[in-house]
C-alpha positions as CSV (number, residue, x, y, z in Angstrom):
1,X,203.4,218.6,176.1
2,X,201.9,219.3,173.1
3,X,204.0,216.7,171.1
4,X,202.6,214.5,174.0
5,X,199.5,215.3,173.4
6,X,199.8,214.5,169.8
7,X,201.3,211.4,170.4
8,X,198.9,210.3,172.6
9,X,195.9,211.5,170.3
10,X,197.7,209.8,167.6
11,X,198.5,206.6,169.5
12,X,194.7,206.9,170.7
13,X,193.4,207.3,167.2
14,X,195.8,204.5,165.9
15,X,194.4,202.3,168.3
16,X,190.9,203.0,167.8
17,X,191.7,202.5,164.0
18,X,192.8,199.1,165.0
19,X,190.3,198.5,166.9
20,X,187.5,199.7,164.4
21,X,188.8,197.5,161.9
22,X,189.4,194.3,163.9
23,X,185.8,195.0,164.6
24,X,185.0,195.2,161.1
25,X,186.4,192.2,160.3
26,X,185.2,190.4,163.3
27,X,181.9,191.1,162.2
28,X,182.6,189.9,158.8
29,X,183.4,186.9,160.0
30,X,180.2,186.6,162.2
31,X,178.6,187.2,158.8
32,X,180.0,184.8,156.9
33,X,180.0,182.6,159.5
34,X,176.2,182.7,159.9
35,X,175.5,182.8,156.3
36,X,177.8,179.6,156.0
37,X,175.6,178.0,159.1
38,X,172.1,179.0,157.1
39,X,173.6,177.5,154.3
40,X,174.7,173.9,156.1
41,X,171.4,174.2,158.0
42,X,169.4,174.8,153.9
43,X,171.8,171.9,152.9
44,X,171.1,169.6,155.6
45,X,167.0,170.2,155.0
46,X,167.8,169.3,152.0
47,X,169.3,166.4,152.4
48,X,167.1,165.5,154.8
49,X,164.3,166.4,152.6
50,X,165.7,164.3,149.8
51,X,166.8,161.5,152.2
52,X,162.8,161.1,153.0
53,X,162.1,161.5,149.7
54,X,164.0,158.7,148.8
55,X,163.2,156.7,151.7
56,X,159.5,157.4,150.0
57,X,160.1,156.4,146.8
58,X,161.9,153.3,147.8
59,X,159.0,152.8,150.0
60,X,156.7,152.6,147.2
61,X,159.0,151.3,144.7
62,X,159.3,148.2,147.4
63,X,155.7,148.1,147.7
64,X,155.0,148.0,144.1
65,X,157.4,145.3,143.6
66,X,156.3,143.4,146.7
67,X,152.2,144.0,144.7
68,X,153.5,142.5,141.6
69,X,155.7,139.5,143.1
70,X,152.3,138.7,145.2
71,X,149.9,139.2,142.2
72,X,152.0,137.1,140.3
73,X,152.2,134.5,142.5
74,X,148.4,134.8,143.1
75,X,148.3,134.2,139.6
76,X,150.8,131.2,139.3
77,X,148.9,129.6,142.3
78,X,145.3,130.1,140.0
79,X,146.7,128.7,136.8
80,X,148.0,125.6,139.2
81,X,144.8,125.3,140.6
82,X,143.0,125.4,137.3
83,X,145.4,123.2,136.3
84,X,144.7,120.8,139.1
85,X,141.1,121.5,138.8
86,X,141.1,120.3,134.7
87,X,143.6,117.5,135.7
88,X,141.4,116.1,138.3
89,X,137.9,116.7,135.8
90,X,139.8,114.3,133.4
91,X,141.0,112.0,135.7
92,X,137.3,111.8,136.8
93,X,135.9,111.7,133.2
94,X,138.1,108.9,132.2
95,X,137.5,107.0,135.4
96,X,133.6,107.3,134.4
97,X,134.8,106.4,130.9
98,X,136.6,103.4,132.2
99,X,133.6,102.3,134.2
100,X,131.5,102.4,131.3
101,X,134.2,100.5,129.3
102,X,134.0,97.6,132.1
103,X,130.1,97.5,132.2
104,X,130.2,97.4,128.6
105,X,132.6,94.9,128.7
106,X,130.9,93.1,131.2
107,X,127.9,92.9,129.3
108,X,129.5,91.7,126.4
109,X,130.7,89.0,128.0
110,X,127.9,88.0,129.4
111,X,126.4,88.2,126.0
112,X,128.8,86.0,124.2
113,X,128.5,84.0,126.9
114,X,124.8,83.3,126.4
115,X,125.4,83.6,122.5
116,X,127.8,80.5,122.8
117,X,125.4,78.9,125.1
118,X,122.8,79.3,122.2
119,X,125.3,78.5,119.7
120,X,125.7,75.2,121.5
121,X,122.3,74.6,121.4
122,X,121.2,75.2,118.2
123,X,124.0,73.0,117.0
124,X,122.9,70.4,118.8
125,X,119.7,71.0,117.6
126,X,120.7,71.2,113.9
127,X,122.5,67.6,114.5
128,X,119.2,66.5,116.0
129,X,117.5,67.6,112.7
130,X,120.2,66.5,110.4
131,X,119.9,63.2,112.0
132,X,115.7,63.2,111.8
133,X,116.4,64.3,108.1
134,X,118.5,61.4,107.3
135,X,116.0,59.0,108.8
136,X,113.4,60.6,106.6
137,X,115.4,60.4,103.5
138,X,116.3,57.3,104.1
139,X,112.2,56.1,104.9
140,X,111.4,58.2,101.8
141,X,113.3,56.4,99.6
142,X,112.6,52.9,101.0
143,X,109.3,53.5,100.4
144,X,109.8,55.4,96.7
145,X,111.6,52.2,95.8
146,X,109.1,49.9,97.4
147,X,105.9,51.6,96.5
148,X,107.0,52.9,92.5
149,X,109.3,50.1,92.2
150,X,112.2,52.4,91.3
151,X,115.9,51.8,91.3
152,X,118.7,53.8,93.5
153,X,119.8,54.9,90.4
154,X,115.9,55.9,88.9
155,X,115.0,57.6,92.5
156,X,118.6,59.6,92.1
157,X,117.8,60.9,88.6
158,X,114.2,62.0,90.3
159,X,116.1,63.7,92.9
160,X,118.5,65.3,90.4
161,X,115.3,66.8,88.5
162,X,113.6,68.5,91.6
163,X,117.1,69.8,92.6
164,X,117.6,71.4,89.0
165,X,114.1,73.0,89.6
166,X,114.7,73.9,93.0
167,X,118.2,75.7,91.4
168,X,116.5,77.4,88.7
169,X,114.0,78.5,91.0
170,X,116.4,80.0,93.3
171,X,118.6,81.6,90.1
172,X,115.0,83.2,89.1
173,X,115.0,85.1,92.5
174,X,119.3,86.0,92.6
175,X,118.5,87.5,89.1
176,X,115.6,89.5,90.4
177,X,118.6,91.1,93.3
178,X,121.0,91.2,90.5
179,X,119.0,93.2,88.3
180,X,118.6,95.7,90.9
181,X,122.3,95.6,92.1
182,X,123.5,96.2,88.2
183,X,121.5,99.5,87.3
184,X,124.8,101.2,87.0
185,X,125.4,98.5,83.6
186,X,122.4,100.5,82.3
187,X,124.3,103.9,81.6
188,X,126.8,101.2,79.3
189,X,124.1,99.1,77.6
190,X,122.5,102.0,76.7
191,X,125.5,103.8,75.4
192,X,126.2,100.4,73.2
193,X,122.5,100.4,71.6
194,X,123.0,104.1,70.7
195,X,126.4,103.1,69.1
196,X,124.8,100.0,67.1
197,X,121.7,102.5,65.8
198,X,124.9,105.0,64.6
199,X,126.4,102.3,63.0
200,X,123.6,100.8,61.5
201,X,121.9,104.5,60.3
202,X,125.0,106.8,60.2
203,X,125.7,106.2,56.9
204,X,121.8,106.7,55.3
205,X,121.6,109.8,57.4
206,X,124.3,111.6,56.7
207,X,124.3,111.2,53.1
208,X,120.4,112.1,53.0
209,X,119.9,114.7,56.2
210,X,123.3,116.2,56.5
211,X,123.8,117.3,53.0
212,X,122.2,119.3,49.8
213,X,122.6,119.0,46.0
214,X,122.4,122.2,44.7
215,X,122.4,121.9,40.6
216,X,124.1,124.5,38.6
217,X,123.2,126.0,35.1
218,X,126.9,124.9,33.7
219,X,129.8,123.3,34.6
220,X,131.7,126.9,34.2
221,X,129.5,128.0,37.1
222,X,132.0,125.6,39.5
223,X,134.8,127.6,38.6
224,X,132.9,131.2,39.6
225,X,131.8,129.7,42.8
226,X,135.5,128.6,43.3
227,X,137.0,132.0,42.3
228,X,140.2,133.4,42.2
229,X,142.5,131.4,44.5
230,X,139.6,130.0,46.3
231,X,138.6,133.5,47.7
232,X,134.7,133.0,46.5
233,X,134.1,129.4,48.2
234,X,136.2,130.4,51.8
235,X,134.1,133.7,51.5
236,X,130.9,131.5,51.5
237,X,131.8,128.7,53.5
238,X,133.3,131.4,56.5
239,X,129.7,133.7,56.0
240,X,127.5,130.3,56.2
241,X,129.1,128.1,58.1
242,X,128.9,124.9,55.7
243,X,131.0,123.0,53.9
244,X,131.3,123.4,49.7
245,X,131.7,120.4,48.0
246,X,133.1,120.7,44.6
247,X,133.8,117.8,42.7
248,X,133.5,115.8,39.4
249,X,129.6,115.4,39.4
250,X,128.5,117.5,36.6
251,X,126.5,120.6,36.9
252,X,126.0,120.0,40.6
253,X,127.7,121.2,44.0
254,X,127.3,120.0,47.4
255,X,126.4,121.9,50.3
256,X,127.2,119.9,53.7
257,X,126.7,121.0,57.6
258,X,125.1,119.3,60.4
259,X,122.7,122.3,61.1
260,X,120.0,122.4,59.0
261,X,119.4,125.9,59.3
262,X,123.0,126.9,58.3
263,X,122.3,124.7,55.3
264,X,119.5,126.0,54.3
265,X,120.8,129.7,54.6
266,X,124.1,128.9,52.4
267,X,121.5,127.0,49.3
268,X,119.0,129.9,49.4
269,X,122.4,132.4,49.2
270,X,124.3,130.0,46.5
271,X,120.9,130.4,44.6
272,X,120.7,133.9,44.6
273,X,124.7,134.5,43.7
274,X,124.3,132.0,40.3
275,X,120.8,133.5,39.3
276,X,122.3,137.5,39.9
277,X,126.0,136.3,38.1
278,X,127.8,138.5,40.4
279,X,129.9,136.4,43.0
280,X,132.6,138.0,44.7
281,X,133.1,138.3,48.8
282,X,131.5,141.6,49.1
283,X,128.2,140.5,47.2
284,X,128.4,137.1,49.1
285,X,128.1,138.8,52.5
286,X,125.2,141.0,51.4
287,X,123.3,138.0,49.7
288,X,124.4,135.7,52.8
289,X,122.8,138.4,55.2
290,X,119.4,138.4,53.2
291,X,119.4,134.8,52.9
292,X,119.4,134.6,56.8
293,X,116.5,137.0,57.1
294,X,114.7,135.2,54.2
295,X,115.0,131.9,56.2
296,X,114.7,133.5,59.6
297,X,111.0,134.8,58.1
298,X,110.2,131.0,56.4
299,X,111.2,130.0,60.0
300,X,108.7,132.6,62.1
301,X,106.0,131.6,59.3
302,X,105.9,127.9,59.7
303,X,105.8,128.1,63.5
304,X,102.7,130.4,63.1
305,X,101.5,128.2,60.8
306,X,101.8,125.5,63.2
307,X,99.8,127.4,65.8
308,X,97.1,128.4,63.6
309,X,96.5,125.0,62.6
310,X,96.3,123.5,66.1
311,X,94.4,127.0,67.6
312,X,97.0,127.6,70.1
313,X,97.1,131.3,70.9
314,X,100.0,133.7,73.3
315,X,103.2,131.8,72.5
316,X,106.1,133.1,73.2
317,X,108.0,134.9,69.8
318,X,111.3,133.2,70.8
319,X,109.2,129.9,71.1
320,X,107.4,130.3,67.8
321,X,110.8,130.3,66.2
322,X,111.9,127.4,67.5
323,X,109.1,125.7,66.6
324,X,109.8,127.0,62.9
325,X,113.1,125.8,62.9
326,X,111.7,121.9,63.3
327,X,110.9,122.3,59.8
328,X,114.3,121.7,59.2
329,X,115.3,119.0,61.1
330,X,114.3,115.2,60.9
331,X,114.7,112.7,63.8
332,X,114.7,108.8,61.9
333,X,113.6,110.4,58.8
334,X,110.4,111.6,60.3
335,X,109.9,115.7,60.0
336,X,110.2,117.1,63.4
337,X,107.4,119.8,62.8
338,X,105.1,117.2,61.0
339,X,106.3,114.8,64.2
340,X,105.1,117.5,66.7
341,X,101.9,118.9,64.8
342,X,101.1,114.9,64.9
343,X,101.8,114.2,68.4
344,X,99.7,117.6,69.5
345,X,96.4,116.3,67.9
346,X,97.3,113.0,69.4
347,X,97.4,114.2,72.5
348,X,94.2,116.4,72.3
349,X,92.5,113.5,71.1
350,X,93.3,111.7,74.5
351,X,92.7,114.9,76.5
352,X,89.4,115.1,75.2
353,X,88.6,111.7,75.8
354,X,89.7,111.9,79.3
355,X,87.8,115.2,80.2
356,X,90.7,117.0,80.3
357,X,92.0,120.4,78.8
358,X,92.4,119.6,75.2
359,X,94.0,123.1,74.0
360,X,96.7,122.6,77.0
361,X,97.3,119.2,75.9
362,X,97.8,120.1,72.3
363,X,99.9,123.1,73.2
364,X,102.2,120.7,75.4
365,X,102.3,118.3,72.5
366,X,103.0,120.6,70.2
367,X,106.1,121.9,71.9
368,X,107.5,118.6,73.6
369,X,110.2,118.5,70.6
370,X,111.2,122.5,70.7
371,X,114.9,121.4,72.0
372,X,115.6,119.8,68.9
373,X,116.0,123.0,67.3
374,X,119.0,123.6,70.0
375,X,120.9,120.2,70.1
376,X,123.8,121.5,67.6
377,X,124.4,125.2,70.1
378,X,123.3,123.8,73.8
379,X,124.9,120.3,75.3
380,X,122.5,118.2,76.9
381,X,119.0,115.9,76.6
382,X,116.4,117.6,74.2
383,X,113.6,117.7,76.3
384,X,115.3,119.1,79.2
385,X,116.8,121.5,76.9
386,X,113.3,122.3,75.7
387,X,111.9,122.5,79.2
388,X,114.3,125.6,80.0
389,X,113.4,127.2,77.0
390,X,109.8,126.7,77.3
391,X,110.3,127.9,81.8
392,X,112.4,131.0,80.3
393,X,109.8,132.3,78.2
394,X,106.7,132.4,80.2
395,X,105.3,128.6,79.7
396,X,103.3,127.3,82.7
397,X,104.6,124.6,85.0
398,X,102.4,121.7,83.5
399,X,103.8,122.5,80.2
400,X,107.3,123.0,81.4
401,X,106.9,119.2,83.0
402,X,105.4,117.9,80.5
403,X,108.0,118.6,78.0
404,X,110.7,117.6,80.4
405,X,109.1,114.3,81.4
406,X,108.0,113.4,77.9
407,X,111.3,110.6,78.2
408,X,110.8,110.0,81.9
409,X,114.5,112.2,82.5
410,X,112.2,113.7,85.3
411,X,109.4,112.7,87.4
412,X,105.8,113.1,85.8
413,X,104.0,115.9,88.4
414,X,100.6,115.8,86.6
415,X,98.1,113.9,84.0
416,X,99.8,115.6,81.2
417,X,103.0,114.5,81.0
418,X,102.4,110.8,80.6
419,X,99.7,111.8,77.9
420,X,102.4,113.5,75.9
421,X,105.1,110.8,76.3
422,X,101.9,108.2,74.8
423,X,101.3,110.5,71.6
424,X,105.0,111.0,70.6
425,X,105.5,107.4,70.9
426,X,102.4,106.9,68.8
427,X,103.5,109.6,66.1
428,X,106.9,107.6,66.1
429,X,105.9,104.2,66.1
430,X,103.4,104.6,63.3
431,X,104.8,102.4,60.6
432,X,106.4,104.5,57.7
433,X,106.8,107.5,60.1
434,X,110.2,106.8,60.4
435,X,112.1,105.1,57.4
436,X,110.3,101.7,58.0
437,X,108.3,99.9,55.6
438,X,105.0,97.8,56.3
439,X,106.8,94.7,55.0
440,X,109.6,95.2,57.5
441,X,107.7,96.5,60.6
442,X,105.4,93.3,59.9
443,X,108.4,91.0,59.6
444,X,109.6,92.1,62.9
445,X,106.4,91.9,64.7
446,X,106.3,88.2,63.7
447,X,109.8,87.4,64.4
448,X,109.3,89.0,68.0
449,X,106.3,86.7,68.6
450,X,108.0,83.6,67.2
451,X,110.6,84.1,69.9
452,X,108.2,84.3,72.3
453,X,106.2,81.7,72.0
454,X,109.3,79.3,71.6
455,X,109.6,79.3,75.5
456,X,107.5,76.5,77.6
457,X,104.7,77.5,79.2
458,X,103.8,81.2,77.0
459,X,100.2,81.1,76.4
460,X,99.8,83.9,74.1
461,X,102.2,86.9,73.2
462,X,101.5,90.1,71.5
463,X,103.4,92.7,69.8
464,X,103.0,96.2,71.0
465,X,103.7,99.9,70.1
466,X,104.9,99.0,66.6
467,X,107.2,96.4,67.9
468,X,108.7,98.4,71.1
469,X,106.9,96.2,73.7
470,X,106.2,92.5,73.6
471,X,104.0,91.5,76.5
472,X,104.0,87.7,77.0
473,X,101.0,85.4,78.9
474,X,102.5,82.4,80.8
475,X,100.5,79.2,82.2
476,X,100.5,80.2,86.0
477,X,100.4,76.3,86.6
478,X,104.1,75.6,84.6
479,X,105.6,79.0,85.2
480,X,106.1,80.8,88.5
481,X,106.5,84.4,89.7
482,X,110.4,84.0,90.0
483,X,110.7,81.8,86.8
484,X,108.3,84.7,84.8
485,X,111.6,87.2,85.8
486,X,113.7,84.7,84.2
487,X,111.8,84.5,81.2
488,X,111.3,87.9,80.6
489,X,115.5,88.1,80.9
490,X,115.6,85.1,78.5
491,X,113.7,86.2,75.6
492,X,115.4,89.7,76.1
493,X,118.8,87.6,75.5
494,X,117.3,85.8,72.4
495,X,115.9,89.5,71.1
496,X,119.3,90.9,71.1
497,X,121.0,87.8,69.8
498,X,119.0,86.8,66.8
499,X,116.9,90.2,65.7
500,X,118.1,93.6,64.3
501,X,116.0,96.3,65.3
502,X,116.1,100.3,66.3
503,X,115.6,101.7,69.8
504,X,114.9,99.0,72.5
505,X,112.8,96.8,72.9
506,X,110.7,95.8,76.7
507,X,109.8,92.3,77.2
508,X,106.5,92.0,79.8
509,X,105.8,88.3,81.2
510,X,102.3,88.4,82.5
511,X,101.0,85.6,85.1
512,X,97.9,85.5,86.3
513,X,95.8,82.7,88.4
514,X,92.0,83.3,88.0
515,X,89.7,80.8,90.8
516,X,85.6,80.8,90.0
517,X,83.0,78.9,91.6
518,X,79.3,78.8,90.7
519,X,77.3,79.1,93.5
520,X,73.6,77.1,93.3
């Protein structure tokens, strides 16, 4: 019984254990299934969420693509519309242009038609006039032959003379027009005149005005000036900028240079070296420096003396220096400083007669040629160079214009400019002032007047401004206005071919008709 109870309890305990084990296993499976279900739900929700997001993103991208495509399509449509509008505008413009051209062509066609009609009418009128002219000529010829008793040959001769006179008259008119059109030839002619003047005067001018002869105490001094292997003469030439010519001339050396200031410095330095006796490169440089100072002082003194002589004050020191440099400058044999002083006196006298400022006129006359002091260093006309210097150093606008205009290179702005021009011409044209004797001056004036009187119709002629101008008075009944121009041209050609003269000669023909009556 006990073993039965034990068996039953054992079976019961074993069954209970099996049941418990099955329940636990079933419970675990339920938990696992629950977890799997929850995970599946979670994954399903995540998948749904992702799919929704993907769908939304796809929709957004589709909308963006659609919007971009729509914008691109709208832009293309706008571009096409603009192109169509532009093409339409161009077509309208071309249409308008074509319409205008058509109108212009129609007007031109009508105008050409009117002109053709006018030409036909004129042609008919000309033919009629030609017939009338021929009738008049025939009638005049018959009358001439009957009244004058002339033959046809004689009548032709008279007609030919009339035609020659008419041709001369027409030629005079054309000459006046041609001379106006041929102004560009003036530069070439001016250069030719300058070249001729240089050929005539260069030899004498160079020999007299570009060299200075220095007397030596003995011929032995030439060797000392040259120095060992020529070092002394090279040092002198380098320091002064001149050429020293040592030749066979006894007891003389020649200083050659176009710049008169440098030539004077070299002359003073050589005199100092010869009197001192110590001639070597170091001493040469020292003496040349002292000579430059001495010449500069002499230049300033000459300029100050000219200002004091004329009573001109307040001139800049640089202008005083330029004025003094004219002491060593010559123009056609006339000293430039003496010429400037003389011009200043003449200009002041004319200003006083006209009631103008005499001091200002003297100032302008004195400074009118200061540009010549710089023509060796500065390129250009001395009048323009001098005007620029005067402007630079504080001279008034009137003085500057008078200096610049005294050779008519610029327009005169005040009465002072022609006064300076006239005074300059009077000083330069004075017989004997510029390498010219009274005999040659009188001879040239007589030749000018003889050439003018040799032409028909000339009543009187006068040589003026020292032979620089020839004024011819003609008989108005024999010489017309147009023939006056032809006469002036022919006289000028005769003077050019037959005479020798410096510079130029102006030929002026004056024709005057006077009528008078007495009232009783």
